[in-house]
C-alpha positions, 0 to 999 in steps of 0.5 A, spaced: 742 747 509 742 741 513 748 737 514 747 730 513 748 725 519 754 721 517 753 713 518 757 710 523 761 704 520 764 698 523 770 695 521 770 689 517 772 684 522 767 686 527 762 684 522 765 677 520 765 675 528 758 677 528 756 673 522 760 667 525 757 667 532 750 668 529 752 662 524 754 657 530 748 659 534 743 657 528 747 650 527 747 648 534 740 650 536 735 651 530 733 644 528 733 642 521 738 648 519 744 643 518 740 638 514 738 644 509 744 647 508 750 642 508 749 641 501 750 648 499 757 650 496 762 653 501 756 654 506 756 647 507 763 646 509 763 652 514 757 649 517 761 642 518 766 646 521 762 649 526 757 644 528 758 641 535 760 634 536 758 629 541 763 626 545 761 619 544 758 619 537 757 612 535 756 613 528 764 615 528 766 609 532 769 603 529 765 597 526 768 592 530 762 590 535 767 590 541 769 597 540 761 599 540 760 595 546 765 598 550 763 605 548 755 604 548 754 599 554 749 601 558 749 595 563 757 595 564 761 600 568 768 601 572 770 605 578 777 606 576 781 611 571 783 608 565 790 607 564 790 604 557 787 600 552 791 593 550 790 589 544 793 582 543 799 582 538 801 575 536 796 573 541 800 576 547 797 582 551 802 585 557 801 591 562 801 593 569 806 595 574 811 592 579 807 590 585 808 585 591 803 582 596 797 583 591 791 578 591 787 577 585 780 578 589 775 577 584 773 575 577 766 577 574 762 577 567 758 582 565 753 580 558 752 585 553 748 583 547 753 578 545 759 581 548 762 579 554 766 583 559 771 579 564 773 584 569 779 582 574 779 586 581 785 586 585 786 588 593 793 589 597 794 584 602 795 586 609 792 586 616 786 589 613 785 588 606 786 595 602 784 597 595 790 596 590 791 602 586 795 599 580 794 593 576 800 588 577 804 586 571 801 581 567 801 577 561 795 574 557 796 569 552 791 567 547 792 560 544 787 556 539 785 549 539 782 549 544 781 557 545 784 559 551 787 565 555 792 564 560 793 569 565 799 571 569 800 576 574 807 577 577 807 580 584 801 577 586 801 572 592 793 570 593 788 568 589 781 569 592 777 568 586 779 561 584 772 558 584 771 562 578 764 562 580 761 568 576 765 565 569 760 559 570 754 564 567 758 566 561 755 564 554 762 564 551 767 560 557 767 553 557 772 552 563 777 555 567 782 552 572 788 555 577 795 553 575 800 551 580 807 555 579 814 554 583 814 562 583 811 564 589 810 571 587 806 569 581 798 567 580 796 563 573 790 561 571 786 559 564 780 561 561 777 556 556 772 558 551 767 554 547 770 557 540 774 562 537 773 569 540 775 576 538 778 580 544 780 587 547 782 589 553 783 595 558 787 597 564 784 601 570 787 604 576 785 607 583 782 602 584 786 597 579 782 592 575 783 589 568 777 588 563 778 583 557 772 584 552 770 578 548 765 576 543 764 570 538 769 570 532 764 568 526 770 568 521 775 563 524 776 557 519 776 550 521 782 546 520 786 540 523 792 542 527 797 537 531 800 538 538 806 536 541 804 534 548 806 530 555 802 525 558 797 527 563 798 528 571 794 530 577 794 537 579 800 539 582 804 533 580 809 533 574 807 539 570 811 545 574 817 541 573 816 540 565 815 547 565 822 548 568 825 543 564 822 546 557 822 553 559 826 555 553 821 552 548 816 557 545 808 555 545 808 552 552 801 552 555 797 547 561 791 544 559 786 540 562 785 532 560 779 531 564 776 533 571 770 537 573 769 543 569 771 550 573 774 546 579 782 545 579 782 539 584 782 532 582 783 533 575 789 531 570 793 536 566 798 536 561 803 541 558 803 542 550 809 544 547 807 547 541 801 547 535 803 545 528 799 545 521 803 539 518 804 532 522 811 532 519 813 538 523 810 536 529 813 529 529 820 532 528 819 537 534 817 531 538 823 527 536 828 533 538 825 534 545 825 527 547 832 526 544 834 532 548 831 531 555 832 523 555 828 520 560 826 526 564 821 528 558 817 524 554 812 528 549 808 525 543 803 528 537 796 529 538 791 530 532 786 535 533 780 539 530 779 546 532 772 547 534 769 544 541 763 539 539 
């Protein structure tokens, strides 16, 4: 009588591993397999768990057009390594590190389907100029009516990009100008937009670069505001002294009264000391400043409507 040949049994977990390998291969190599099986109870859950995801899956990006543009842009690239993303909390963004002898070397604009990337590059000054590895400490303030970004870079002592040549190509930028400051280790300039914008930023290192991405804000409301401001003066005149007198005040910014756009020279500027929704509040603030500083400072109320025409 022949003995029956005993069947070889594999442990249960071995069968499970084999099934998982087969499932993973099928999900990620056989076209149409996923779509036909995802609705099957239990099996569909397993398929979602083992399906490989692309590193940049645009369907999962935030609906914000700025985010989509940053991730999908085909005509915009940065050489440096990403340090951080930064947002504008209450209109202010900060970052960078303590540096010195930095040159604000370049300001560029790259258009991308209604989105614009404003890139700011830096170098280290010396006998021979070298790439700047880390961005200098910076503060960017966004304000309304007019819609401006005031850039301040600490530890910077040169500003080769002060002609703002590339900004003239922008569809969103109306003007730009350099600010005089009594701090010889700080560079300040203002970019003026032709309307409200949405914005986000990225800081890069090695080499250092800041990229502020902007697009038109279609949901901003038109309304009247009241500004407290000084008289206007020629570039390099009394404005820096006004800033020193009023350093304790909030909401300070320098605006151009008249002159050639994108040219700092032969222009008149004034110092704004806050924006108010109610005329009575603005008049009270102006009265307080005039009484506090006497003949040294004179401010008055300027009525404005938000959008440039």
